[in-house]
C-alpha positions in Angstrom: 42.7 166.5 23.4 39.6 168.4 22.7 39.3 171.5 21.1 37.6 174.7 22.7 35.1 176.5 20.9 37.3 179.0 19.2 39.5 176.1 17.8 36.5 174.4 16.6 35.3 177.3 14.8 38.8 177.8 13.3 38.9 174.2 12.0 35.4 174.6 10.5 36.1 177.8 8.8 39.4 176.2 7.5 37.7 173.0 6.0 34.8 175.1 4.8 37.5 177.2 2.7 38.7 173.9 1.3 35.4 172.6 0.4 34.3 175.8 -1.3 37.3 175.4 -3.9 36.9 171.5 -4.1 35.8 169.2 -7.0 36.1 166.1 -5.0 36.1 164.8 -1.3 37.3 161.3 -0.5 36.7 159.9 2.8 38.7 156.8 4.0 38.9 154.9 7.4 42.3 155.0 8.8 41.7 152.8 12.0 45.3 151.0 12.9 47.3 153.2 10.4 50.7 153.8 12.0 52.1 157.4 12.4 55.0 156.6 9.8 52.4 155.6 7.0 50.2 158.5 7.9 53.3 161.1 7.4 54.1 159.4 4.3 50.4 159.8 3.0 50.4 163.3 4.0 53.7 164.0 2.3 52.3 162.4 -1.0 49.3 164.5 -0.5 51.4 167.8 -0.3 53.1 166.9 -3.5 49.7 166.2 -5.3 47.9 169.3 -4.0 45.6 167.3 -2.1 44.3 168.8 1.2 44.3 165.8 3.6 43.1 166.2 7.1 41.8 164.1 10.1 38.9 166.1 11.6 36.0 165.2 13.9 33.1 164.1 11.8 31.0 166.6 13.6 33.1 169.4 12.6 33.3 168.3 8.9 29.4 168.1 9.0 29.2 171.7 10.0 31.6 172.5 7.3 29.8 170.8 4.4 26.3 171.9 5.5 24.8 174.0 2.6 27.3 173.0 0.1 27.1 170.6 -3.0 28.9 167.9 -0.8 26.2 168.1 2.0 25.2 164.3 0.8 28.3 163.0 2.7 27.0 164.0 6.0 25.0 160.8 7.0 27.8 158.5 6.3 30.5 160.0 8.3 31.0 157.6 11.0 34.2 156.1 12.8 37.7 157.5 12.5 37.9 159.3 9.0 40.4 160.9 7.1 39.5 163.3 4.4 41.2 164.0 1.0 39.9 167.2 -0.5 41.1 168.4 -3.9 40.5 171.0 -6.6 41.3 168.2 -9.3 38.5 165.6 -9.3 40.8 162.8 -9.7 43.8 163.5 -7.6 42.3 162.8 -4.1 41.0 159.4 -5.4 44.3 158.4 -6.9 46.1 159.1 -3.8 44.0 157.3 -1.3 43.5 154.5 -3.8 47.1 154.0 -4.4 48.0 154.3 -0.8 45.2 152.0 0.0 46.7 149.2 -2.3 50.0 149.0 -0.4 48.5 149.6 3.1 45.4 147.4 4.1 44.7 149.6 7.3 43.5 152.5 5.2 40.0 151.8 3.6 38.2 153.8 1.1 34.8 154.3 2.4 32.9 157.1 0.3 33.6 160.0 -2.0 31.8 163.0 -3.6 31.9 165.3 -6.4 29.6 168.5 -6.3 26.0 167.0 -6.0 27.3 163.2 -6.5 27.9 160.9 -3.8 30.1 157.7 -4.8 30.5 154.4 -2.8 34.0 152.8 -2.6 33.7 151.3 -5.9 32.9 154.4 -7.6 35.9 156.0 -6.0 38.4 153.5 -7.2 36.7 154.0 -10.9 37.3 157.5 -10.4 41.0 156.8 -9.4 41.5 154.9 -12.6 40.9 158.0 -14.8 43.6 160.2 -16.2 44.4 163.5 -14.5 43.5 166.7 -15.9 46.8 167.5 -17.3 46.9 163.9 -19.1 43.5 164.9 -20.6 44.8 168.1 -21.6 48.0 166.7 -23.2 45.9 163.9 -25.1 43.6 166.8 -26.5 46.4 168.8 -27.6 48.0 165.9 -29.4 44.6 165.3 -31.1 44.3 168.9 -32.1 48.1 168.8 -33.6 47.7 165.7 -35.6 46.0 167.2 -38.6 48.3 169.9 -38.7 51.5 167.8 -38.5 50.2 165.3 -41.0 49.5 168.3 -43.3 53.0 169.8 -42.9 54.1 166.4 -43.7 52.4 166.0 -46.9 53.7 169.5 -47.9 57.1 168.6 -47.1 56.9 165.5 -49.4 56.3 167.2 -52.4 59.6 168.9 -52.7 61.3 166.1 -51.2 60.1 163.8 -53.9 61.0 166.4 -56.5 64.5 166.5 -55.3 64.9 162.8 -55.1 63.5 162.7 -58.9 66.1 165.2 -59.9 68.7 163.2 -58.1 67.7 160.1 -59.8 67.9 161.6 -63.3 71.4 162.8 -62.6 72.7 159.5 -61.4 71.0 158.0 -64.6 73.0 160.4 -66.7 76.1 160.1 -64.8 76.1 156.3 -65.1 75.2 156.4 -68.9 
C-alpha cells in the first residue's frame, strides 16, 4: 500500500526527529523474515529503547539529508529495517544478537555521527559494553581506593583488639 504525500511527510518528520537525537543507526536487510520473528524483534527493540522501523529507503534518505548520518544514503538499497538508538551500542547489540539466531536478518551497514561502518564494524560495536556497564565499571574503579583506605583504617583498631585478647588469654592460661 503506497502512502500519500501527507503520510510520507509524516513518516519523514518522525524519522527525522529520531535521527536528530540518535547516536547510532544500524541498517539490516530483512528479506524473508517472518511476521512472528519481526514481531519478536520489535518487542525486544521496545525493551532496549531502540526505535525500529521498516521505511522506504527514499524516505529515509530525505530524513537523514543534512544530518551527520548522511553518509548512509548511497548504500540504502533493498528491503531494509532501521534501528535508531540514543545509546551508541543498543541498536547494534539488538540487531546483532537477533541476526545470530536468525539467518534471514543480515546487518548491512551502520553509522555513528559522521562515521559510516560496514557490517564488521557494527558487529565490533555490538561487542562493546553498554553505557550503563561502562558507568558501573567507572564507579567501581573510583570507589576502590576509598574502600581500601577504609579497610586499612579499620585494620588498626582490629589488630589492637586482637592483641589485647591475646594478652588476656595468655594471662588466663598462666
